[in-house]
N, C-alpha and C positions, 0 to 999 in steps of 0.2 A: 430192461430185460436183457439177460445174457444170451449170447449166441451158443447154440449147441452144435459142436463140430462133429456130429455123427448122424447117420441116418436112423439109428435106433437108440432108444433110451430105456432105462429101467430104474424104478425107485429103489433106494437103498434097502428098504424093508423087504421088498420082493426079492432082491438079490440075496439077502440073508437067508430067506426061506429055501432057495434052491439055486445056489451059485452055478452049478454045472449046467443047469437048464439054460441059463442066460448065456453061458459060453457056447453051448452047443447050437443054440438057435441064432446066434449072432452071425451075420454075414458082413464082417468088417467090424470097425470100432463101435462100441456101445457106450453112451454117456450114462454115468451113474448119477442119479439125481437125489438131492436131499431137499425137501420142501420146494420142489420144482426148479431147483437151481443145480447146474452141473458142478459136482465136487470131484469127479475123477472120470477117467476113461479106461475102459477095458478093451484091449486090442489083442487079436490073435498073436501067438508067439511068432509066427512066420512074418507078420507085418512089423513087429518090433525088431526082429533080426534085420529086416530090410532097411528100416529106419537107421539102425546102428551102423550098418554097412555104408549107407549113404553119408552119414555124419563122418565116418572114418575117411571116406573118399574126399569129402570137402576139406577135412583137416590136412590130408596128405597133399591135396592140390595147393592149399595155402602155403604149406611148408615148401613145396617145390617152387612156387612163385617167389617166395621170399629168398630162397637160395639162388634163383636166377639173377637177382639184382643185388647180391651182396658184394660185388666187386671182385670176385675171384676170377682168375684167368680160365678161359674155356680151353679144354684139351679135346681135340678131335681124335677119335679112334675108329677103327674098322671093326665091324661085327666079328669078322674072322679072327681078329687079334684077341678077342675076349675069350 
């Protein structure tokens, strides 16, 4: 049995009948099921934007860490000089 990573689920046939009802009634992610197996997740736009922002933050942190250890000389500056 596969895990369903959402508190709510809807069958794909039911979703086809009235997709906006599923979106409006959802309080967070909704698992889309086909033959009782999750095939997709429907998430609110605001949650998707938050996920994308978090992924971007992780990528930027990795880039910063890689640049800290690339052997370049550190230059100290005062905030007033910028």
